[in-house]
C-alpha positions as CSV (number, residue, x, y, z in Angstrom):
1,M,9.0,33.0,-26.3
2,E,11.1,36.2,-26.3
3,P,13.5,36.6,-29.3
4,I,17.1,36.0,-28.5
5,L,19.7,38.5,-29.9
6,N,22.8,37.3,-31.6
7,K,26.3,38.6,-30.7
8,E,26.2,41.3,-33.5
9,E,22.8,42.5,-32.5
10,I,23.8,42.8,-28.9
11,A,26.9,44.9,-29.8
12,N,24.8,47.2,-32.0
13,L,22.3,47.6,-29.1
14,L,25.0,48.5,-26.6
15,T,26.4,51.1,-29.1
16,A,23.0,52.7,-29.5
17,I,22.5,52.9,-25.8
18,G,25.9,54.4,-25.3
19,E,25.2,57.1,-28.0
20,G,21.8,57.9,-26.4
21,L,19.9,56.6,-29.4
22,V,18.0,54.1,-27.3
23,S,16.2,55.4,-24.1
24,L,16.3,53.2,-21.0
25,D,13.3,55.0,-19.4
26,L,9.8,53.5,-19.8
27,D,6.8,55.7,-20.1
28,D,4.1,55.1,-17.6
29,N,1.8,54.0,-20.4
30,T,4.4,51.6,-21.9
31,P,3.0,48.1,-21.4
32,L,5.3,45.5,-19.8
33,S,6.0,42.2,-21.4
34,P,3.3,39.6,-20.6
35,N,6.1,37.4,-19.1
36,L,7.1,40.1,-16.6
37,K,5.3,40.9,-13.3
38,A,6.2,43.9,-11.2
39,T,5.1,44.9,-7.7
40,S,5.8,48.4,-6.3
41,I,7.6,48.5,-3.0
42,N,8.3,51.3,-0.5
43,L,12.1,51.3,0.2
44,F,11.5,53.2,3.4
45,N,9.0,50.6,4.8
46,L,10.9,47.4,4.3
47,P,10.8,44.9,7.2
48,R,13.8,45.2,9.5
49,V,16.3,42.4,9.7
50,D,15.6,42.0,13.4
51,A,11.8,41.7,12.9
52,E,9.7,38.6,13.7
53,Q,11.8,35.7,15.0
54,F,15.0,37.7,14.6
55,R,13.9,40.1,17.4
56,I,15.1,37.5,19.9
57,P,18.4,36.2,18.4
58,N,19.2,32.5,18.8
59,F,15.9,31.8,20.5
60,D,15.4,29.0,17.9
61,I,18.4,27.2,19.5
62,I,16.6,27.0,22.8
63,L,13.4,25.7,21.1
64,D,15.5,23.0,19.2
65,I,17.0,21.9,22.5
66,F,13.5,21.6,24.0
67,C,12.5,19.5,21.0
68,R,15.3,17.0,21.7
69,I,14.8,16.9,25.5
70,Y,11.0,16.7,25.4
71,S,10.9,14.0,22.7
72,T,13.1,11.9,24.9
73,S,10.8,12.5,27.9
74,L,7.7,11.5,26.0
75,T,9.5,8.4,24.7
76,N,10.5,7.3,28.2
77,K,7.2,8.1,29.8
78,L,4.9,6.6,27.2
79,Q,7.2,3.8,25.9
80,R,6.8,4.9,22.3
81,T,9.3,6.5,20.0
82,F,8.5,10.2,19.7
83,S,10.1,12.8,17.4
84,I,9.4,16.6,17.7
85,T,10.4,19.0,14.9
86,R,10.1,22.7,15.0
87,T,8.3,24.0,11.8
88,S,8.0,27.7,12.4
89,L,8.9,30.6,14.7
90,E,6.6,33.6,14.3
91,S,5.6,36.8,16.0
92,S,2.0,38.0,16.4
93,E,-0.4,39.7,18.8
94,F,-1.7,37.4,21.5
95,Q,-5.3,37.7,20.4
96,D,-4.4,36.8,16.8
97,F,-2.8,33.6,17.9
98,F,-6.2,32.2,18.9
99,K,-8.2,33.5,16.0
100,D,-7.9,30.5,13.7
101,K,-7.6,27.9,16.5
102,G,-11.3,26.9,16.9
103,N,-11.3,24.0,19.2
104,L,-8.2,24.7,21.4
105,G,-7.3,21.2,22.5
106,A,-5.3,21.3,25.8
107,S,-3.5,24.4,26.8
108,G,-1.3,24.7,29.8
109,I,-0.5,28.0,31.5
110,I,3.1,28.0,32.8
111,D,4.6,30.2,35.4
112,M,8.3,30.9,34.8
113,P,9.9,32.7,37.8
114,P,12.0,34.8,37.9
115,L,10.8,35.8,34.4
116,K,8.1,38.5,34.3
117,H,5.4,36.6,32.5
118,G,4.6,33.0,32.0
119,S,4.1,31.0,28.8
120,L,1.7,28.6,27.1
121,I,2.0,25.1,25.9
122,V,-0.8,24.3,23.5
123,L,-1.7,20.9,22.0
124,D,-4.1,20.6,19.1
125,P,-7.2,18.4,19.6
126,K,-5.9,15.5,17.5
127,L,-2.7,15.4,19.5
128,S,-4.4,15.8,22.8
129,F,-6.9,12.9,22.3
130,S,-4.2,10.6,20.8
131,L,-1.9,11.2,23.8
132,I,-4.8,10.4,26.2
133,E,-5.4,7.1,24.3
134,M,-1.7,6.2,24.5
135,M,-1.6,7.0,28.2
136,L,-4.5,4.7,28.7
137,G,-2.8,1.9,26.8
138,A,-4.0,2.2,23.2
139,S,-1.7,1.1,20.4
140,I,0.0,3.8,18.2
141,E,-0.9,1.7,15.2
142,L,-4.6,2.8,15.5
143,D,-5.8,5.7,13.5
144,P,-5.7,9.0,15.5
145,L,-8.9,10.1,17.0
146,Q,-10.9,12.9,15.3
147,L,-13.3,14.1,18.0
148,D,-15.2,17.3,17.4
149,R,-15.6,18.3,21.0
150,K,-13.7,19.9,23.9
151,L,-11.6,17.9,26.3
152,T,-13.3,17.1,29.6
153,T,-11.9,17.9,33.0
154,I,-10.9,14.2,33.5
155,E,-9.1,14.1,30.2
156,L,-7.2,17.3,31.1
157,I,-6.2,15.6,34.4
158,V,-4.9,12.6,32.4
159,L,-2.7,14.9,30.3
160,R,-1.4,16.9,33.3
161,S,1.7,14.8,33.9
162,L,2.9,15.5,30.3
163,F,2.6,19.2,30.9
164,V,4.5,18.9,34.2
165,E,7.3,17.0,32.3
166,A,7.3,19.8,29.7
167,C,7.9,22.4,32.4
168,S,10.9,20.5,33.6
169,D,12.3,20.3,30.1
170,I,11.7,24.0,29.5
171,D,13.9,24.7,32.5
172,K,16.6,22.4,31.1
173,S,16.5,24.2,27.8
174,F,17.0,27.6,29.4
175,S,19.6,26.3,31.9
176,Q,22.6,27.6,30.0
177,L,21.0,31.1,30.1
178,I,19.2,31.4,33.4
179,D,17.8,29.2,36.1
180,I,14.0,29.0,35.7
181,R,11.6,27.1,38.0
182,S,8.6,26.5,35.7
183,T,5.4,25.3,37.2
184,L,2.0,24.4,35.6
185,I,-0.6,26.8,36.9
186,K,-3.6,25.2,35.2
187,L,-4.9,23.4,32.2
188,E,-7.7,24.9,30.0
189,N,-9.7,23.8,27.0
190,N,-11.3,27.2,26.4
191,A,-9.3,30.0,24.7
192,R,-11.3,32.7,26.4
193,L,-10.0,31.5,29.8
194,V,-6.3,31.5,28.7
195,S,-4.6,34.8,29.4
196,I,-1.0,35.5,30.2
197,V,-0.7,39.0,28.7
198,E,-2.9,41.7,27.2
199,P,-4.7,40.8,24.0
200,E,-2.6,43.3,21.9
201,A,0.7,42.2,23.5
202,E,3.3,40.7,21.2
203,V,4.1,37.0,21.6
204,I,6.7,34.7,20.0
205,V,5.1,31.4,18.9
206,G,7.1,28.3,18.2
207,T,5.2,25.6,16.3
208,F,6.2,21.9,16.4
209,I,5.1,18.7,14.8
210,V,4.9,15.8,17.2
211,K,5.1,12.3,15.7
212,A,4.8,8.7,17.1
213,G,3.9,5.9,14.8
214,N,0.7,7.0,12.9
215,L,0.2,9.9,15.3
216,S,1.0,13.4,14.1
217,G,-0.1,16.6,15.7
218,E,0.8,20.2,16.4
219,M,2.2,21.7,19.6
220,H,2.8,25.4,20.2
221,L,5.0,27.2,22.7
222,V,3.8,30.8,23.3
223,F,6.2,33.3,25.0
224,P,5.3,37.0,25.5
225,F,7.9,39.2,24.0
226,S,8.2,41.0,27.3
227,T,9.2,37.8,28.9
228,L,12.1,37.1,26.5
229,E,13.3,40.7,25.9
230,P,15.2,41.1,29.2
231,L,17.3,38.0,28.1
232,R,18.2,39.5,24.7
233,D,21.9,40.0,25.6
234,L,22.1,36.4,27.0
235,F,20.6,35.1,23.8
236,K,23.2,37.1,21.7
237,D,26.0,35.4,23.7
238,L,24.3,32.0,23.6
239,L,26.9,30.4,21.3
240,T,29.7,31.6,23.5
241,I,27.8,30.4,26.6
242,T,27.4,27.0,24.9
243,S,31.1,26.7,24.2
244,A,31.9,27.7,27.8
245,S,29.4,25.2,29.1
246,K,31.0,22.5,27.0
247,S,34.4,23.3,28.6
248,N,32.7,23.0,32.0
249,W,31.4,19.6,31.1
250,Y,35.0,18.5,30.4
251,D,36.0,19.8,33.8
252,V,33.0,18.0,35.5
253,I,33.8,14.7,33.8
254,G,37.5,15.1,34.8
255,E,36.5,15.7,38.4
256,E,34.1,12.7,38.4
257,I,36.7,10.4,37.0
258,L,39.0,11.2,39.9
259,E,36.3,10.0,42.2
260,L,35.8,6.6,40.5
261,P,36.6,3.6,42.9
262,T,39.5,1.4,41.8
263,T,40.7,-2.0,43.0
264,I,44.3,-2.3,44.1
265,T,45.9,-5.7,44.7
266,A,49.3,-6.4,46.4
267,Q,50.4,-9.6,44.6
268,S,53.2,-11.7,46.2
269,G,53.2,-14.3,43.4
270,T,51.1,-16.3,41.0
271,L,50.2,-20.0,40.7
272,S,48.9,-22.0,37.7
273,L,46.8,-25.1,38.2
274,S,44.9,-27.3,35.9
275,V,41.2,-27.9,36.4
276,S,41.8,-31.4,37.6
277,Q,44.5,-30.3,40.1
278,L,42.1,-27.6,41.4
279,L,39.3,-30.2,41.9
280,D,41.7,-32.5,43.8
281,L,42.6,-29.8,46.4
282,K,41.8,-30.5,50.0
283,N,42.4,-29.1,53.5
284,G,46.1,-29.2,54.5
285,D,47.5,-29.2,50.9
286,L,50.6,-27.0,50.4
287,L,50.8,-24.8,47.3
288,E,54.1,-23.5,46.2
289,I,54.0,-20.1,44.6
290,D,56.5,-18.2,42.5
291,Y,57.5,-15.7,45.1
292,D,60.8,-14.5,46.5
293,P,60.3,-13.1,50.0
294,N,63.2,-10.8,49.5
295,S,61.7,-9.3,46.3
296,P,59.2,-6.4,46.3
297,L,55.5,-7.2,45.8
298,K,53.7,-6.3,42.6
299,V,50.9,-3.8,43.1
300,L,48.1,-4.1,40.5
301,V,45.6,-1.4,39.8
302,E,42.6,-2.9,38.1
303,D,44.7,-6.0,37.2
304,Q,47.4,-3.8,35.6
305,P,50.9,-3.9,37.2
306,T,51.6,-0.3,38.3
307,F,53.8,-0.2,41.4
308,F,56.3,-2.2,43.5
309,A,56.0,-2.4,47.3
310,V,57.4,-4.1,50.3
311,P,55.1,-5.7,53.0
312,G,55.1,-4.6,56.6
313,T,52.8,-3.4,59.4
314,H,51.6,0.1,60.4
315,N,49.7,0.9,63.6
316,G,49.2,-2.8,64.2
317,K,47.8,-3.5,60.7
318,K,49.3,-5.1,57.7
319,A,50.5,-2.6,55.1
320,I,52.6,-2.1,52.1
321,S,55.2,0.6,51.3
322,L,55.5,1.7,47.7
323,T,59.0,1.6,46.4
324,G,58.7,2.4,42.7
325,M,56.7,2.4,39.5
326,S,56.3,-0.7,37.4
327,K,57.6,-0.3,33.8
């Protein structure tokens, strides 16, 4: 343990430093304390603030929206409770993304007009096989399958509807930025047949953990940087766009409320009967109601007194004429 100086020793040290008696420079041959570790850095080659995921500002918000929407879609489609959590957002060359993947699992190539390039949705093998089992009726309480083989063509077809659903949810995630019409081009199980950009092109990769019961697997969304770069300004304004969209929702709800149907009743009077009196009623009975023909009718809106009116006719039909508001 390093010795600790007392107050007097610290004061003497500061005085010696101020008088130049103690040098603050270390010789190159001066050994560092065994408890200290130093690494040289190049101040002119530090990573920029906008590097990696920061090159597309607020893109993580879009991915988190996709997590929420797609987890709901999987829950409704497979009748199991799914949760999707984003674990990383990284930038790499397209060819580097596949280097450590080995068995690819299921990979869907997505076209995203009007954007320049498409994207990829990649499910790891464990997640792919488990989703197939669930779609065929297996219980989520069973241990996830660990099959060391590629998916067959039939198994890819079984998974196709989940990728189509993901396309729709990607469109919803981007809807506050731009209208996209994503479509699934094809499903592949071989990395060599998956190509959306040049091997050296930069891609932004979002990695997610998908959970349902004992099931847990990885999903990746791969977007070429050239696809997202034209939307940079829209991404910068995303939070402002979100606030504006929220205001528009208030307007939409207000407009829809005005179109809700309501029940209006013109009430001339009321009558109270016991159950026994009600059961004794027969044709020809006269019922006296609490109603003054010279008084205005009560107009009820959803059973709440709202207006007063007088009865009459209009164009040969019975009608009421509003005379005032009910207090």
